[in-house]
Every structure is written in C-alpha cells, then in structure tokens.
PDB file with SEQRES, HELIX, SHEET and CRYST1 records, atoms N, CA, C and O in Angstrom:
SEQRES   1 A   79  MET SER ASP LEU ASN PHE VAL VAL ARG LYS GLY ASP GLU          
SEQRES   2 A   79  GLY TRP VAL ILE ARG SER GLN ASN ALA LEU GLY GLU SER          
SEQRES   3 A   79  PRO VAL GLY PRO ARG LEU ALA LYS GLY THR ASN PHE PRO          
SEQRES   4 A   79  SER GLU PHE GLY LEU LYS PHE SER THR LYS PHE GLU ALA          
SEQRES   5 A   79  GLU SER VAL ALA GLU LYS TRP SER GLU TRP TYR HIS GLY          
SEQRES   6 A   79  GLN PRO TYR LEU LYS LYS LYS ARG LYS ASN LYS TYR LEU          
SEQRES   7 A   79  ALA                                                          
HELIX    1 AA1 PRO A   30  ALA A   33  5                                   4    
HELIX    2 AA2 SER A   40  PHE A   42  5                                   3    
HELIX    3 AA3 LYS A   49  HIS A   64  1                                  16    
HELIX    4 AA4 PRO A   67  LYS A   70  1                                   4    
SHEET    1 AA1 3 ASN A   5  GLY A  11  0                                        
SHEET    2 AA1 3 GLY A  14  ASN A  21 -1                                        
SHEET    3 AA1 3 GLY A  24  PRO A  27 -1                                        
SHEET    1 AA2 2 GLY A  14  ASN A  21  0                                        
SHEET    2 AA2 2 LYS A  45  PHE A  46 -1                                        
CRYST1    1.000    1.000    1.000  90.00  90.00  90.00 P 1           1          
ATOM      1  N   MET A   1    -101.033-103.905  57.620  1.00  0.00           N  
ATOM      2  CA  MET A   1     -99.790-103.165  57.772  1.00  0.00           C  
ATOM      3  C   MET A   1    -100.029-101.953  58.664  1.00  0.00           C  
ATOM      4  O   MET A   1    -101.129-101.402  58.686  1.00  0.00           O  
ATOM      5  N   SER A   2     -99.041-101.555  59.370  1.00  0.00           N  
ATOM      6  CA  SER A   2     -99.153-100.444  60.300  1.00  0.00           C  
ATOM      7  C   SER A   2     -99.126 -99.109  59.575  1.00  0.00           C  
ATOM      8  O   SER A   2     -98.508 -98.972  58.519  1.00  0.00           O  
ATOM      9  N   ASP A   3     -99.801 -98.133  60.154  1.00  0.00           N  
ATOM     10  CA  ASP A   3     -99.798 -96.794  59.576  1.00  0.00           C  
ATOM     11  C   ASP A   3     -98.715 -95.920  60.189  1.00  0.00           C  
ATOM     12  O   ASP A   3     -98.752 -94.701  60.018  1.00  0.00           O  
ATOM     13  N   LEU A   4     -97.752 -96.500  60.897  1.00  0.00           N  
ATOM     14  CA  LEU A   4     -96.675 -95.751  61.527  1.00  0.00           C  
ATOM     15  C   LEU A   4     -95.650 -95.323  60.495  1.00  0.00           C  
ATOM     16  O   LEU A   4     -95.258 -96.107  59.631  1.00  0.00           O  
ATOM     17  N   ASN A   5     -95.217 -94.064  60.589  1.00  0.00           N  
ATOM     18  CA  ASN A   5     -94.168 -93.513  59.725  1.00  0.00           C  
ATOM     19  C   ASN A   5     -93.107 -92.887  60.599  1.00  0.00           C  
ATOM     20  O   ASN A   5     -93.351 -92.593  61.769  1.00  0.00           O  
ATOM     21  N   PHE A   6     -91.931 -92.683  60.038  1.00  0.00           N  
ATOM     22  CA  PHE A   6     -90.855 -92.005  60.744  1.00  0.00           C  
ATOM     23  C   PHE A   6     -90.600 -90.684  60.038  1.00  0.00           C  
ATOM     24  O   PHE A   6     -90.388 -90.644  58.826  1.00  0.00           O  
ATOM     25  N   VAL A   7     -90.622 -89.602  60.810  1.00  0.00           N  
ATOM     26  CA  VAL A   7     -90.458 -88.260  60.257  1.00  0.00           C  
ATOM     27  C   VAL A   7     -89.252 -87.589  60.881  1.00  0.00           C  
ATOM     28  O   VAL A   7     -88.811 -87.967  61.966  1.00  0.00           O  
ATOM     29  N   VAL A   8     -88.717 -86.583  60.184  1.00  0.00           N  
ATOM     30  CA  VAL A   8     -87.548 -85.839  60.643  1.00  0.00           C  
ATOM     31  C   VAL A   8     -88.015 -84.441  61.041  1.00  0.00           C  
ATOM     32  O   VAL A   8     -88.708 -83.768  60.278  1.00  0.00           O  
ATOM     33  N   ARG A   9     -87.634 -84.016  62.232  1.00  0.00           N  
ATOM     34  CA  ARG A   9     -88.004 -82.705  62.744  1.00  0.00           C  
ATOM     35  C   ARG A   9     -86.761 -81.975  63.245  1.00  0.00           C  
ATOM     36  O   ARG A   9     -85.816 -82.596  63.732  1.00  0.00           O  
ATOM     37  N   LYS A  10     -86.777 -80.653  63.120  1.00  0.00           N  
ATOM     38  CA  LYS A  10     -85.692 -79.820  63.633  1.00  0.00           C  
ATOM     39  C   LYS A  10     -85.798 -79.783  65.148  1.00  0.00           C  
ATOM     40  O   LYS A  10     -86.847 -79.435  65.691  1.00  0.00           O  
ATOM     41  N   GLY A  11     -84.730 -80.135  65.827  1.00  0.00           N  
ATOM     42  CA  GLY A  11     -84.705 -80.132  67.279  1.00  0.00           C  
ATOM     43  C   GLY A  11     -83.781 -79.052  67.807  1.00  0.00           C  
ATOM     44  O   GLY A  11     -83.218 -78.278  67.032  1.00  0.00           O  
ATOM     45  N   ASP A  12     -83.622 -78.996  69.113  1.00  0.00           N  
ATOM     46  CA  ASP A  12     -82.744 -78.001  69.733  1.00  0.00           C  
ATOM     47  C   ASP A  12     -81.282 -78.208  69.351  1.00  0.00           C  
ATOM     48  O   ASP A  12     -80.528 -77.246  69.197  1.00  0.00           O  
ATOM     49  N   GLU A  13     -80.892 -79.463  69.200  1.00  0.00           N  
ATOM     50  CA  GLU A  13     -79.488 -79.782  68.914  1.00  0.00           C  
ATOM     51  C   GLU A  13     -79.320 -80.502  67.587  1.00  0.00           C  
ATOM     52  O   GLU A  13     -78.522 -81.435  67.497  1.00  0.00           O  
ATOM     53  N   GLY A  14     -80.045 -80.098  66.563  1.00  0.00           N  
ATOM     54  CA  GLY A  14     -79.933 -80.730  65.251  1.00  0.00           C  
ATOM     55  C   GLY A  14     -81.257 -81.297  64.795  1.00  0.00           C  
ATOM     56  O   GLY A  14     -82.317 -80.744  65.088  1.00  0.00           O  
ATOM     57  N   TRP A  15     -81.188 -82.415  64.069  1.00  0.00           N  
ATOM     58  CA  TRP A  15     -82.381 -83.050  63.500  1.00  0.00           C  
ATOM     59  C   TRP A  15     -82.709 -84.329  64.268  1.00  0.00           C  
ATOM     60  O   TRP A  15     -81.814 -85.096  64.624  1.00  0.00           O  
ATOM     61  N   VAL A  16     -83.996 -84.550  64.519  1.00  0.00           N  
ATOM     62  CA  VAL A  16     -84.451 -85.668  65.344  1.00  0.00           C  
ATOM     63  C   VAL A  16     -85.443 -86.509  64.552  1.00  0.00           C  
ATOM     64  O   VAL A  16     -86.262 -85.977  63.803  1.00  0.00           O  
ATOM     65  N   ILE A  17     -85.364 -87.837  64.724  1.00  0.00           N  
ATOM     66  CA  ILE A  17     -86.332 -88.751  64.107  1.00  0.00           C  
ATOM     67  C   ILE A  17     -87.421 -89.056  65.117  1.00  0.00           C  
ATOM     68  O   ILE A  17     -87.139 -89.393  66.266  1.00  0.00           O  
ATOM     69  N   ARG A  18     -88.679 -88.934  64.677  1.00  0.00           N  
ATOM     70  CA  ARG A  18     -89.831 -89.213  65.529  1.00  0.00           C  
ATOM     71  C   ARG A  18     -90.769 -90.160  64.789  1.00  0.00           C  
ATOM     72  O   ARG A  18     -90.749 -90.240  63.561  1.00  0.00           O  
ATOM     73  N   SER A  19     -91.590 -90.877  65.555  1.00  0.00           N  
ATOM     74  CA  SER A  19     -92.589 -91.742  64.937  1.00  0.00           C  
ATOM     75  C   SER A  19     -93.894 -90.964  64.828  1.00  0.00           C  
ATOM     76  O   SER A  19     -94.210 -90.128  65.675  1.00  0.00           O  
ATOM     77  N   GLN A  20     -94.645 -91.254  63.769  1.00  0.00           N  
ATOM     78  CA  GLN A  20     -95.888 -90.527  63.520  1.00  0.00           C  
ATOM     79  C   GLN A  20     -96.959 -91.511  63.069  1.00  0.00           C  
ATOM     80  O   GLN A  20     -96.712 -92.370  62.223  1.00  0.00           O  
ATOM     81  N   ASN A  21     -98.163 -91.375  63.647  1.00  0.00           N  
ATOM     82  CA  ASN A  21     -99.309 -92.167  63.203  1.00  0.00           C  
ATOM     83  C   ASN A  21    -100.551 -91.284  63.253  1.00  0.00           C  
ATOM     84  O   ASN A  21    -100.441 -90.065  63.394  1.00  0.00           O  
ATOM     85  N   ALA A  22    -101.707 -91.878  63.143  1.00  0.00           N  
ATOM     86  CA  ALA A  22    -102.952 -91.109  63.100  1.00  0.00           C  
ATOM     87  C   ALA A  22    -103.198 -90.327  64.394  1.00  0.00           C  
ATOM     88  O   ALA A  22    -103.934 -89.340  64.387  1.00  0.00           O  
ATOM     89  N   LEU A  23    -102.596 -90.756  65.493  1.00  0.00           N  
ATOM     90  CA  LEU A  23    -102.803 -90.080  66.776  1.00  0.00           C  
ATOM     91  C   LEU A  23    -101.811 -88.957  67.033  1.00  0.00           C  
ATOM     92  O   LEU A  23    -101.958 -88.221  68.009  1.00  0.00           O  
ATOM     93  N   GLY A  24    -100.806 -88.811  66.180  1.00  0.00           N  
ATOM     94  CA  GLY A  24     -99.816 -87.748  66.345  1.00  0.00           C  
ATOM     95  C   GLY A  24     -98.396 -88.280  66.321  1.00  0.00           C  
ATOM     96  O   GLY A  24     -98.139 -89.403  65.887  1.00  0.00           O  
ATOM     97  N   GLU A  25     -97.483 -87.450  66.797  1.00  0.00           N  
ATOM     98  CA  GLU A  25     -96.058 -87.800  66.822  1.00  0.00           C  
ATOM     99  C   GLU A  25     -95.615 -88.139  68.239  1.00  0.00           C  
ATOM    100  O   GLU A  25     -96.178 -87.660  69.223  1.00  0.00           O  
ATOM    101  N   SER A  26     -94.591 -88.980  68.308  1.00  0.00           N  
ATOM    102  CA  SER A  26     -94.009 -89.313  69.608  1.00  0.00           C  
ATOM    103  C   SER A  26     -92.543 -89.680  69.410  1.00  0.00           C  
ATOM    104  O   SER A  26     -92.126 -89.996  68.296  1.00  0.00           O  
ATOM    105  N   PRO A  27     -91.758 -89.641  70.489  1.00  0.00           N  
ATOM    106  CA  PRO A  27     -90.351 -90.038  70.387  1.00  0.00           C  
ATOM    107  C   PRO A  27     -90.232 -91.523  70.036  1.00  0.00           C  
ATOM    108  O   PRO A  27     -91.109 -92.319  70.374  1.00  0.00           O  
ATOM    109  N   VAL A  28     -89.167 -91.881  69.371  1.00  0.00           N  
ATOM    110  CA  VAL A  28     -88.899 -93.282  69.046  1.00  0.00           C  
ATOM    111  C   VAL A  28     -88.267 -93.925  70.279  1.00  0.00           C  
ATOM    112  O   VAL A  28     -87.318 -93.391  70.853  1.00  0.00           O  
ATOM    113  N   GLY A  29     -88.803 -95.069  70.675  1.00  0.00           N  
ATOM    114  CA  GLY A  29     -88.278 -95.746  71.856  1.00  0.00           C  
ATOM    115  C   GLY A  29     -88.459 -97.246  71.772  1.00  0.00           C  
ATOM    116  O   GLY A  29     -89.024 -97.749  70.800  1.00  0.00           O  
ATOM    117  N   PRO A  30     -87.989 -97.970  72.777  1.00  0.00           N  
ATOM    118  CA  PRO A  30     -88.013 -99.438  72.774  1.00  0.00           C  
ATOM    119  C   PRO A  30     -89.397-100.063  72.677  1.00  0.00           C  
ATOM    120  O   PRO A  30     -89.507-101.231  72.306  1.00  0.00           O  
ATOM    121  N   ARG A  31     -90.456 -99.327  72.998  1.00  0.00           N  
ATOM    122  CA  ARG A  31     -91.802 -99.910  72.901  1.00  0.00           C  
ATOM    123  C   ARG A  31     -92.144-100.295  71.465  1.00  0.00           C  
ATOM    124  O   ARG A  31     -92.992-101.161  71.249  1.00  0.00           O  
ATOM    125  N   LEU A  32     -91.499 -99.666  70.480  1.00  0.00           N  
ATOM    126  CA  LEU A  32     -91.746-100.025  69.077  1.00  0.00           C  
ATOM    127  C   LEU A  32     -91.319-101.450  68.775  1.00  0.00           C  
ATOM    128  O   LEU A  32     -91.852-102.069  67.854  1.00  0.00           O  
ATOM    129  N   ALA A  33     -90.366-101.983  69.533  1.00  0.00           N  
ATOM    130  CA  ALA A  33     -89.823-103.311  69.257  1.00  0.00           C  
ATOM    131  C   ALA A  33     -90.793-104.428  69.650  1.00  0.00           C  
ATOM    132  O   ALA A  33     -90.735-105.509  69.064  1.00  0.00           O  
ATOM    133  N   LYS A  34     -91.662-104.208  70.601  1.00  0.00           N  
ATOM    134  CA  LYS A  34     -92.662-105.193  71.029  1.00  0.00           C  
ATOM    135  C   LYS A  34     -92.068-106.592  71.211  1.00  0.00           C  
ATOM    136  O   LYS A  34     -92.557-107.563  70.634  1.00  0.00           O  
ATOM    137  N   GLY A  35     -91.035-106.682  71.998  1.00  0.00           N  
ATOM    138  CA  GLY A  35     -90.451-107.978  72.303  1.00  0.00           C  
ATOM    139  C   GLY A  35     -89.362-108.430  71.349  1.00  0.00           C  
ATOM    140  O   GLY A  35     -88.787-109.501  71.545  1.00  0.00           O  
ATOM    141  N   THR A  36     -89.062-107.651  70.328  1.00  0.00           N  
ATOM    142  CA  THR A  36     -87.969-107.993  69.419  1.00  0.00           C  
ATOM    143  C   THR A  36     -86.773-107.098  69.736  1.00  0.00           C  
ATOM    144  O   THR A  36     -86.812-106.334  70.700  1.00  0.00           O  
ATOM    145  N   ASN A  37     -85.732-107.185  68.948  1.00  0.00           N  
ATOM    146  CA  ASN A  37     -84.516-106.432  69.184  1.00  0.00           C  
ATOM    147  C   ASN A  37     -84.665-104.984  68.716  1.00  0.00           C  
ATOM    148  O   ASN A  37     -84.944-104.749  67.540  1.00  0.00           O  
ATOM    149  N   PHE A  38     -84.484-104.006  69.613  1.00  0.00           N  
ATOM    150  CA  PHE A  38     -84.566-102.586  69.275  1.00  0.00           C  
ATOM    151  C   PHE A  38     -83.228-102.124  68.717  1.00  0.00           C  
ATOM    152  O   PHE A  38     -82.205-102.264  69.388  1.00  0.00           O  
ATOM    153  N   PRO A  39     -83.210-101.572  67.497  1.00  0.00           N  
ATOM    154  CA  PRO A  39     -81.934-101.190  66.851  1.00  0.00           C  
ATOM    155  C   PRO A  39     -81.431 -99.824  67.291  1.00  0.00           C  
ATOM    156  O   PRO A  39     -81.492 -98.869  66.516  1.00  0.00           O  
ATOM    157  N   SER A  40     -80.939 -99.711  68.510  1.00  0.00           N  
ATOM    158  CA  SER A  40     -80.462 -98.426  69.014  1.00  0.00           C  
ATOM    159  C   SER A  40     -79.239 -97.916  68.246  1.00  0.00           C  
ATOM    160  O   SER A  40     -78.894 -96.738  68.340  1.00  0.00           O  
ATOM    161  N   GLU A  41     -78.588 -98.796  67.491  1.00  0.00           N  
ATOM    162  CA  GLU A  41     -77.400 -98.382  66.729  1.00  0.00           C  
ATOM    163  C   GLU A  41     -77.740 -97.457  65.561  1.00  0.00           C  
ATOM    164  O   GLU A  41     -76.846 -96.805  65.021  1.00  0.00           O  
ATOM    165  N   PHE A  42     -79.009 -97.385  65.160  1.00  0.00           N  
ATOM    166  CA  PHE A  42     -79.398 -96.468  64.080  1.00  0.00           C  
ATOM    167  C   PHE A  42     -79.216 -95.017  64.506  1.00  0.00           C  
ATOM    168  O   PHE A  42     -78.783 -94.186  63.708  1.00  0.00           O  
ATOM    169  N   GLY A  43     -79.541 -94.712  65.740  1.00  0.00           N  
ATOM    170  CA  GLY A  43     -79.457 -93.344  66.234  1.00  0.00           C  
ATOM    171  C   GLY A  43     -80.746 -92.578  65.999  1.00  0.00           C  
ATOM    172  O   GLY A  43     -81.574 -92.976  65.179  1.00  0.00           O  
ATOM    173  N   LEU A  44     -80.913 -91.473  66.723  1.00  0.00           N  
ATOM    174  CA  LEU A  44     -82.124 -90.675  66.636  1.00  0.00           C  
ATOM    175  C   LEU A  44     -81.856 -89.192  66.432  1.00  0.00           C  
ATOM    176  O   LEU A  44     -82.755 -88.461  66.014  1.00  0.00           O  
ATOM    177  N   LYS A  45     -80.631 -88.724  66.719  1.00  0.00           N  
ATOM    178  CA  LYS A  45     -80.290 -87.304  66.590  1.00  0.00           C  
ATOM    179  C   LYS A  45     -79.125 -87.139  65.629  1.00  0.00           C  
ATOM    180  O   LYS A  45     -78.135 -87.867  65.700  1.00  0.00           O  
ATOM    181  N   PHE A  46     -79.259 -86.155  64.712  1.00  0.00           N  
ATOM    182  CA  PHE A  46     -78.253 -85.975  63.665  1.00  0.00           C  
ATOM    183  C   PHE A  46     -77.988 -84.496  63.423  1.00  0.00           C  
ATOM    184  O   PHE A  46     -78.826 -83.644  63.720  1.00  0.00           O  
ATOM    185  N   SER A  47     -76.822 -84.205  62.885  1.00  0.00           N  
ATOM    186  CA  SER A  47     -76.463 -82.805  62.641  1.00  0.00           C  
ATOM    187  C   SER A  47     -77.003 -82.292  61.312  1.00  0.00           C  
ATOM    188  O   SER A  47     -77.204 -81.087  61.158  1.00  0.00           O  
ATOM    189  N   THR A  48     -77.244 -83.188  60.341  1.00  0.00           N  
ATOM    190  CA  THR A  48     -77.774 -82.743  59.049  1.00  0.00           C  
ATOM    191  C   THR A  48     -79.124 -83.403  58.759  1.00  0.00           C  
ATOM    192  O   THR A  48     -79.396 -84.522  59.193  1.00  0.00           O  
ATOM    193  N   LYS A  49     -79.948 -82.684  58.022  1.00  0.00           N  
ATOM    194  CA  LYS A  49     -81.267 -83.202  57.667  1.00  0.00           C  
ATOM    195  C   LYS A  49     -81.138 -84.400  56.729  1.00  0.00           C  
ATOM    196  O   LYS A  49     -81.889 -85.367  56.855  1.00  0.00           O  
ATOM    197  N   PHE A  50     -80.197 -84.345  55.796  1.00  0.00           N  
ATOM    198  CA  PHE A  50     -79.991 -85.442  54.844  1.00  0.00           C  
ATOM    199  C   PHE A  50     -79.678 -86.744  55.581  1.00  0.00           C  
ATOM    200  O   PHE A  50     -80.249 -87.791  55.276  1.00  0.00           O  
ATOM    201  N   GLU A  51     -78.769 -86.669  56.553  1.00  0.00           N  
ATOM    202  CA  GLU A  51     -78.387 -87.860  57.326  1.00  0.00           C  
ATOM    203  C   GLU A  51     -79.596 -88.403  58.098  1.00  0.00           C  
ATOM    204  O   GLU A  51     -79.824 -89.612  58.131  1.00  0.00           O  
ATOM    205  N   ALA A  52     -80.362 -87.510  58.714  1.00  0.00           N  
ATOM    206  CA  ALA A  52     -81.541 -87.924  59.478  1.00  0.00           C  
ATOM    207  C   ALA A  52     -82.578 -88.584  58.577  1.00  0.00           C  
ATOM    208  O   ALA A  52     -83.187 -89.579  58.970  1.00  0.00           O  
ATOM    209  N   GLU A  53     -82.788 -88.053  57.384  1.00  0.00           N  
ATOM    210  CA  GLU A  53     -83.768 -88.645  56.457  1.00  0.00           C  
ATOM    211  C   GLU A  53     -83.341 -90.026  55.995  1.00  0.00           C  
ATOM    212  O   GLU A  53     -84.178 -90.919  55.866  1.00  0.00           O  
ATOM    213  N   SER A  54     -82.046 -90.218  55.743  1.00  0.00           N  
ATOM    214  CA  SER A  54     -81.581 -91.545  55.306  1.00  0.00           C  
ATOM    215  C   SER A  54     -81.721 -92.574  56.424  1.00  0.00           C  
ATOM    216  O   SER A  54     -82.058 -93.728  56.159  1.00  0.00           O  
ATOM    217  N   VAL A  55     -81.467 -92.174  57.669  1.00  0.00           N  
ATOM    218  CA  VAL A  55     -81.618 -93.101  58.786  1.00  0.00           C  
ATOM    219  C   VAL A  55     -83.101 -93.343  59.080  1.00  0.00           C  
ATOM    220  O   VAL A  55     -83.465 -94.437  59.511  1.00  0.00           O  
ATOM    221  N   ALA A  56     -83.955 -92.355  58.857  1.00  0.00           N  
ATOM    222  CA  ALA A  56     -85.402 -92.543  59.037  1.00  0.00           C  
ATOM    223  C   ALA A  56     -85.908 -93.643  58.104  1.00  0.00           C  
ATOM    224  O   ALA A  56     -86.819 -94.388  58.467  1.00  0.00           O  
ATOM    225  N   GLU A  57     -85.336 -93.753  56.920  1.00  0.00           N  
ATOM    226  CA  GLU A  57     -85.694 -94.837  55.997  1.00  0.00           C  
ATOM    227  C   GLU A  57     -85.291 -96.194  56.580  1.00  0.00           C  
ATOM    228  O   GLU A  57     -86.028 -97.171  56.446  1.00  0.00           O  
ATOM    229  N   LYS A  58     -84.127 -96.255  57.226  1.00  0.00           N  
ATOM    230  CA  LYS A  58     -83.696 -97.504  57.874  1.00  0.00           C  
ATOM    231  C   LYS A  58     -84.665 -97.889  58.987  1.00  0.00           C  
ATOM    232  O   LYS A  58     -85.023 -99.058  59.129  1.00  0.00           O  
ATOM    233  N   TRP A  59     -85.093 -96.890  59.785  1.00  0.00           N  
ATOM    234  CA  TRP A  59     -86.064 -97.151  60.847  1.00  0.00           C  
ATOM    235  C   TRP A  59     -87.349 -97.717  60.260  1.00  0.00           C  
ATOM    236  O   TRP A  59     -87.917 -98.671  60.791  1.00  0.00           O  
ATOM    237  N   SER A  60     -87.794 -97.129  59.174  1.00  0.00           N  
ATOM    238  CA  SER A  60     -89.040 -97.577  58.539  1.00  0.00           C  
ATOM    239  C   SER A  60     -88.909 -99.010  58.027  1.00  0.00           C  
ATOM    240  O   SER A  60     -89.807 -99.826  58.233  1.00  0.00           O  
ATOM    241  N   GLU A  61     -87.798 -99.320  57.362  1.00  0.00           N  
ATOM    242  CA  GLU A  61     -87.565-100.679  56.859  1.00  0.00           C  
ATOM    243  C   GLU A  61     -87.537-101.677  58.021  1.00  0.00           C  
ATOM    244  O   GLU A  61     -88.122-102.757  57.939  1.00  0.00           O  
ATOM    245  N   TRP A  62     -86.849-101.298  59.105  1.00  0.00           N  
ATOM    246  CA  TRP A  62     -86.783-102.188  60.264  1.00  0.00           C  
ATOM    247  C   TRP A  62     -88.173-102.398  60.852  1.00  0.00           C  
ATOM    248  O   TRP A  62     -88.579-103.537  61.084  1.00  0.00           O  
ATOM    249  N   TYR A  63     -88.901-101.323  61.093  1.00  0.00           N  
ATOM    250  CA  TYR A  63     -90.198-101.430  61.761  1.00  0.00           C  
ATOM    251  C   TYR A  63     -91.191-102.244  60.935  1.00  0.00           C  
ATOM    252  O   TYR A  63     -91.859-103.133  61.462  1.00  0.00           O  
ATOM    253  N   HIS A  64     -91.289-101.944  59.656  1.00  0.00           N  
ATOM    254  CA  HIS A  64     -92.261-102.630  58.812  1.00  0.00           C  
ATOM    255  C   HIS A  64     -91.836-104.057  58.470  1.00  0.00           C  
ATOM    256  O   HIS A  64     -92.622-104.810  57.895  1.00  0.00           O  
ATOM    257  N   GLY A  65     -90.614-104.439  58.812  1.00  0.00           N  
ATOM    258  CA  GLY A  65     -90.135-105.805  58.619  1.00  0.00           C  
ATOM    259  C   GLY A  65     -90.291-106.685  59.840  1.00  0.00           C  
ATOM    260  O   GLY A  65     -89.888-107.847  59.813  1.00  0.00           O  
ATOM    261  N   GLN A  66     -90.868-106.157  60.915  1.00  0.00           N  
ATOM    262  CA  GLN A  66     -91.016-106.929  62.143  1.00  0.00           C  
ATOM    263  C   GLN A  66     -92.030-108.060  61.961  1.00  0.00           C  
ATOM    264  O   GLN A  66     -93.045-107.882  61.288  1.00  0.00           O  
ATOM    265  N   PRO A  67     -91.759-109.221  62.559  1.00  0.00           N  
ATOM    266  CA  PRO A  67     -92.643-110.380  62.392  1.00  0.00           C  
ATOM    267  C   PRO A  67     -94.069-110.147  62.896  1.00  0.00           C  
ATOM    268  O   PRO A  67     -95.013-110.689  62.322  1.00  0.00           O  
ATOM    269  N   TYR A  68     -94.244-109.355  63.955  1.00  0.00           N  
ATOM    270  CA  TYR A  68     -95.597-109.155  64.473  1.00  0.00           C  
ATOM    271  C   TYR A  68     -96.443-108.303  63.538  1.00  0.00           C  
ATOM    272  O   TYR A  68     -97.669-108.315  63.649  1.00  0.00           O  
ATOM    273  N   LEU A  69     -95.823-107.562  62.615  1.00  0.00           N  
ATOM    274  CA  LEU A  69     -96.583-106.796  61.623  1.00  0.00           C  
ATOM    275  C   LEU A  69     -96.927-107.653  60.406  1.00  0.00           C  
ATOM    276  O   LEU A  69     -97.882-107.357  59.688  1.00  0.00           O  
ATOM    277  N   LYS A  70     -96.158-108.706  60.172  1.00  0.00           N  
ATOM    278  CA  LYS A  70     -96.382-109.560  59.008  1.00  0.00           C  
ATOM    279  C   LYS A  70     -97.398-110.658  59.262  1.00  0.00           C  
ATOM    280  O   LYS A  70     -97.943-111.222  58.313  1.00  0.00           O  
ATOM    281  N   LYS A  71     -97.669-110.977  60.537  1.00  0.00           N  
ATOM    282  CA  LYS A  71     -98.625-112.032  60.857  1.00  0.00           C  
ATOM    283  C   LYS A  71    -100.023-111.629  60.422  1.00  0.00           C  
ATOM    284  O   LYS A  71    -100.455-110.493  60.623  1.00  0.00           O  
ATOM    285  N   LYS A  72    -100.709-112.568  59.830  1.00  0.00           N  
ATOM    286  CA  LYS A  72    -102.110-112.318  59.513  1.00  0.00           C  
ATOM    287  C   LYS A  72    -102.928-112.724  60.724  1.00  0.00           C  
ATOM    288  O   LYS A  72    -102.759-113.819  61.262  1.00  0.00           O  
ATOM    289  N   ARG A  73    -103.790-111.862  61.138  1.00  0.00           N  
ATOM    290  CA  ARG A  73    -104.623-112.154  62.310  1.00  0.00           C  
ATOM    291  C   ARG A  73    -105.940-112.755  61.874  1.00  0.00           C  
ATOM    292  O   ARG A  73    -106.560-112.325  60.902  1.00  0.00           O  
ATOM    293  N   LYS A  74    -106.347-113.764  62.626  1.00  0.00           N  
ATOM    294  CA  LYS A  74    -107.639-114.390  62.361  1.00  0.00           C  
ATOM    295  C   LYS A  74    -108.706-113.626  63.110  1.00  0.00           C  
ATOM    296  O   LYS A  74    -108.483-113.141  64.220  1.00  0.00           O  
ATOM    297  N   ASN A  75    -109.857-113.525  62.497  1.00  0.00           N  
ATOM    298  CA  ASN A  75    -110.984-112.907  63.192  1.00  0.00           C  
ATOM    299  C   ASN A  75    -111.470-113.866  64.271  1.00  0.00           C  
ATOM    300  O   ASN A  75    -111.700-115.048  64.015  1.00  0.00           O  
ATOM    301  N   LYS A  76    -111.621-113.342  65.468  1.00  0.00           N  
ATOM    302  CA  LYS A  76    -112.087-114.170  66.579  1.00  0.00           C  
ATOM    303  C   LYS A  76    -113.587-114.418  66.491  1.00  0.00           C  
ATOM    304  O   LYS A  76    -114.087-115.451  66.937  1.00  0.00           O  
ATOM    305  N   TYR A  77    -114.279-113.480  65.925  1.00  0.00           N  
ATOM    306  CA  TYR A  77    -115.739-113.560  65.905  1.00  0.00           C  
ATOM    307  C   TYR A  77    -116.244-113.653  64.462  1.00  0.00           C  
ATOM    308  O   TYR A  77    -115.777-112.936  63.577  1.00  0.00           O  
ATOM    309  N   LEU A  78    -117.170-114.516  64.256  1.00  0.00           N  
ATOM    310  CA  LEU A  78    -117.775-114.653  62.938  1.00  0.00           C  
ATOM    311  C   LEU A  78    -119.093-113.893  62.914  1.00  0.00           C  
ATOM    312  O   LEU A  78    -119.887-113.988  63.851  1.00  0.00           O  
ATOM    313  N   ALA A  79    -119.322-113.152  61.862  1.00  0.00           N  
ATOM    314  CA  ALA A  79    -120.570-112.380  61.761  1.00  0.00           C  
ATOM    315  C   ALA A  79    -121.633-113.170  61.059  1.00  0.00           C  
ATOM    316  O   ALA A  79    -122.750-112.683  60.883  1.00  0.00           O  
TER     317      ALA A  79                                                      
END                                                                             
C-alpha cells in the first residue's frame, strides 16, 4: 500500500488539499492518476477547513482504491 496521504493546509485564498509522503508535500495533480481517471470534480481549494478535510477523505479513498495500488507485485529476482 502507498504511504501517500492527503493533508489540508491554509492557503492564500482559503484551504488547500495537498499530497504528502515521506519525501514531503506537493500539489495534487493528474500524475496521481497514473493512467486512470483523475477526479477533478472533487476540487482542491475550499473556503472552510471542515469542507477541505471532508474532501481530503474522498481523495484518499479514491487514491487508495486505484487498481495499480491493489496489484500484488511479483519479485523479479530470487535470492
């Protein structure tokens, strides 16, 4: 499973959803979809923190439900 999380941060024009992993935070964008459908209808900028947090949960459910995250990978090399 991926270690990616979605966090809510205060932005210049309200609250913004960003992706966060071990390497830091970055904006949410189409690269997260990796060939699947990117749900731009969720939105990324909100006027209230509560609204942003509830949509961040939707982003998390969508991302962690992607087929490429559910596939079990076989080890290419045997030790």
